[in-house]
C-alpha positions in Angstrom: 108.8 76.9 79.8 105.5 77.4 81.5 104.4 75.6 84.6 101.9 72.8 83.5 99.9 71.0 86.1 97.0 68.6 85.4 93.9 68.6 87.7 95.1 65.7 89.8 98.5 67.2 90.4 96.7 70.4 91.3 94.3 68.7 93.6 97.4 66.9 95.4 99.5 70.0 95.8 96.4 71.9 97.3 95.8 69.2 99.8 99.6 69.3 100.6 99.2 73.0 101.3 96.2 72.4 103.4 97.9 69.9 105.3 101.0 72.2 105.9 98.9 75.1 106.9 97.9 73.1 109.9 101.5 73.1 111.1 102.8 76.2 110.0 100.4 78.8 108.3 101.4 80.8 105.1 101.5 84.5 105.1 101.9 87.3 103.1 104.2 90.2 104.3 105.1 93.5 103.2 108.7 94.6 103.6 109.8 98.0 103.1 113.4 99.2 102.4 114.5 102.0 104.8 116.7 103.3 102.0 114.6 103.6 99.0 111.0 103.3 100.8 110.3 100.8 98.1 108.3 97.8 99.3 107.8 94.2 98.2 105.1 91.5 99.2 106.4 88.1 99.9 104.7 85.0 100.9 106.5 82.4 103.4 105.3 80.5 106.6 104.8 82.2 109.8 108.1 80.7 111.4 110.2 82.1 108.6 108.4 85.4 108.8 109.7 85.7 112.6 113.2 84.6 111.7 113.3 87.0 108.9 112.3 89.9 111.5 114.9 88.9 113.9 117.5 88.9 111.4 116.8 91.9 109.3 115.5 94.4 112.0 116.3 97.3 109.9 113.5 96.3 107.3 110.1 97.2 108.3 108.1 94.1 108.0 104.4 93.5 108.5 102.0 90.8 107.8 99.3 92.0 105.6 97.5 88.5 105.0 97.6 86.0 108.0 96.7 82.5 106.8 96.8 82.5 103.1 93.9 80.6 101.4 94.9 77.7 99.3 94.1 78.6 95.8 95.2 77.3 92.3 97.5 80.3 92.3 99.2 79.4 95.7 99.6 75.9 94.3 101.5 77.0 91.3 103.5 79.5 93.6 104.3 76.6 95.7 105.7 74.6 92.9 107.6 77.3 91.4 109.2 78.3 94.9 110.0 74.5 95.4 111.8 74.3 92.0 113.9 77.5 92.5 114.8 76.2 96.0 116.4 73.2 94.2 118.3 75.0 91.6 122.0 75.3 91.4 123.3 78.7 91.1 124.6 78.3 87.5 121.4 76.4 86.3 120.5 77.9 82.8 116.7 77.8 83.8 117.4 79.9 86.9 116.1 83.3 85.1 113.0 81.6 83.9 112.2 80.0 87.2 112.7 83.2 88.9 110.3 84.8 86.6 107.7 82.1 87.3 108.0 82.8 91.1 107.5 86.3 90.4 104.5 85.7 88.3 102.7 83.4 90.6 103.5 85.5 93.7 101.8 88.4 91.7 98.9 86.0 91.1 98.5 85.1 95.0 98.6 88.8 95.6 95.9 89.4 93.0 93.7 86.7 94.6 94.2 88.2 98.0 93.3 91.7 96.7 96.8 93.1 97.6 99.1 95.3 95.1 101.3 93.2 92.8 105.0 93.4 93.0 106.5 95.6 90.5 
């Protein structure tokens, strides 16, 4: 089940993201595991990034892109992320939605010329 947005929906979501960025901008941050040294890039708003840093001081986290540009990829990521946040743990679509979040995260990373998550 691939995410499908028509031009009007895409335009509307991008406008919502632009409006949201005025209140709390989105960032891309890199998190490095102290045990494995593995790293992952994630997208979140700045306030959530600060909270994560305080809650997980053992992880090395740094912002690699401040104020993420609003693109089609970011709009698709936002829809997939929103869908994932509303799923019940036993939802049969959970695995597929997780893959969509991963795919659109990588698309946003590519837009920002950052390494994709593996």
